[in-house]
C-alpha positions in Angstrom: 0.0 -0.2 0.2 1.2 3.4 -0.4 1.2 5.8 1.7 -1.2 9.2 1.9 1.8 11.6 1.0 2.7 9.1 -2.2 -0.7 9.1 -3.8 -2.4 11.2 -6.0 -5.8 11.8 -4.9 -7.8 15.1 -6.3 -9.3 14.8 -10.0 -7.4 18.2 -10.7 -3.7 16.3 -10.2 -5.1 13.6 -12.5 -6.2 16.0 -15.2 -3.3 18.3 -15.2 -0.8 14.9 -14.8 -2.7 13.5 -18.1 -3.1 16.9 -19.5 0.5 18.4 -19.3 2.9 15.5 -18.4 4.9 13.0 -20.9 3.1 10.3 -22.0 5.0 6.7 -22.7 2.9 3.7 -23.7 3.8 -0.5 -23.3 1.8 -2.9 -24.0 -0.2 -3.2 -20.8 0.2 0.1 -19.1 0.3 3.7 -20.2 2.5 6.5 -17.8 1.8 9.9 -17.5 4.3 11.8 -16.0 4.5 15.4 -14.8 7.9 16.7 -13.5 6.7 19.6 -11.2 9.2 22.3 -9.4 11.4 20.3 -7.3 9.7 20.4 -3.3 12.1 19.1 -1.0 9.6 18.5 1.4 7.6 16.6 -1.2 7.9 13.2 -2.5 7.0 11.9 -5.7 3.4 10.6 -6.2 1.2 8.3 -7.8 -2.4 7.4 -9.1 -4.1 4.5 -11.0 -6.8 4.2 -13.4 -7.6 1.1 -14.2 -11.2 1.4 -16.3 -14.0 -1.4 -16.5 -12.5 -2.1 -20.0 -10.0 -3.7 -18.3 -12.6 -6.3 -16.8 -15.1 -6.8 -13.6 -14.4 -4.9 -10.1 -12.3 -8.6 -9.0 -10.0 -7.7 -11.8 -9.6 -4.2 -12.1 -8.5 -4.4 -8.3 -6.0 -7.1 -8.5 -4.2 -5.1 -11.5 -4.5 -1.9 -9.5 -2.8 -3.8 -6.3 -0.1 -5.8 -8.7 0.5 -1.8 -10.1 0.7 -0.2 -6.6 3.2 -3.1 -5.7 5.2 -2.6 -9.0 5.5 1.6 -8.8 6.6 1.7 -5.0 10.0 1.1 -5.7 10.1 3.7 -8.4 9.0 6.2 -6.7 12.3 6.4 -4.3 14.0 7.2 -7.9 11.7 10.4 -8.9 12.5 13.6 -8.3 10.2 15.0 -5.6 7.3 16.9 -6.5 6.8 14.3 -9.6 3.3 13.5 -10.6 2.7 9.8 -12.2 -0.6 8.4 -13.6 -0.3 4.8 -14.5 -3.3 3.8 -16.9 -3.9 0.3 -17.2 -4.9 -1.1 -20.5 -7.2 -4.3 -21.0 -4.5 -6.4 -21.9 -3.0 -5.6 -18.1 -5.9 -8.2 -17.2 -4.3 -11.5 -18.3 -0.9 -9.9 -18.1 1.6 -11.7 -15.6 3.1 -10.2 -13.0 6.9 -9.9 -14.6 5.0 -8.5 -18.0 3.3 -5.7 -16.0 6.7 -5.1 -14.1 8.8 -4.9 -17.5 5.9 -2.6 -19.0 5.7 -0.2 -16.4 9.6 0.0 -15.9 10.0 0.4 -19.6 7.4 3.1 -19.8 8.8 4.9 -17.0 12.5 5.1 -18.6 10.9 6.3 -21.8 8.9 9.4 -19.8 12.1 10.2 -17.9 14.1 10.1 -21.7 14.7 13.9 -22.4 12.9 15.0 -25.6 14.7 15.2 -29.0 14.4 18.7 -30.5 12.1 18.2 -33.7 
């Protein structure tokens, strides 16, 4: 379980992260990351979006629990004040724990990579 200080809870924070953050998708997840001004007292925070397209309530909660457990170690690596929203895609319902972990790590790496000039 993530502590209250590590969770994105307000819909305004979710919306700002999805609209203004960097996005990286993989087979089972899409990661939205908003790098705000570093705040020394603040930690990185994460939120999860698992829609009904993923499955029924039991499946959605299982996917959310797995993602929460996988995100926890990555939050320590992110700068303070970072907002992270992880959106599960329908294939996440059938994906193994290892596949979710690989896709999440890959998406986080891609979202943190500096943008190339066009």
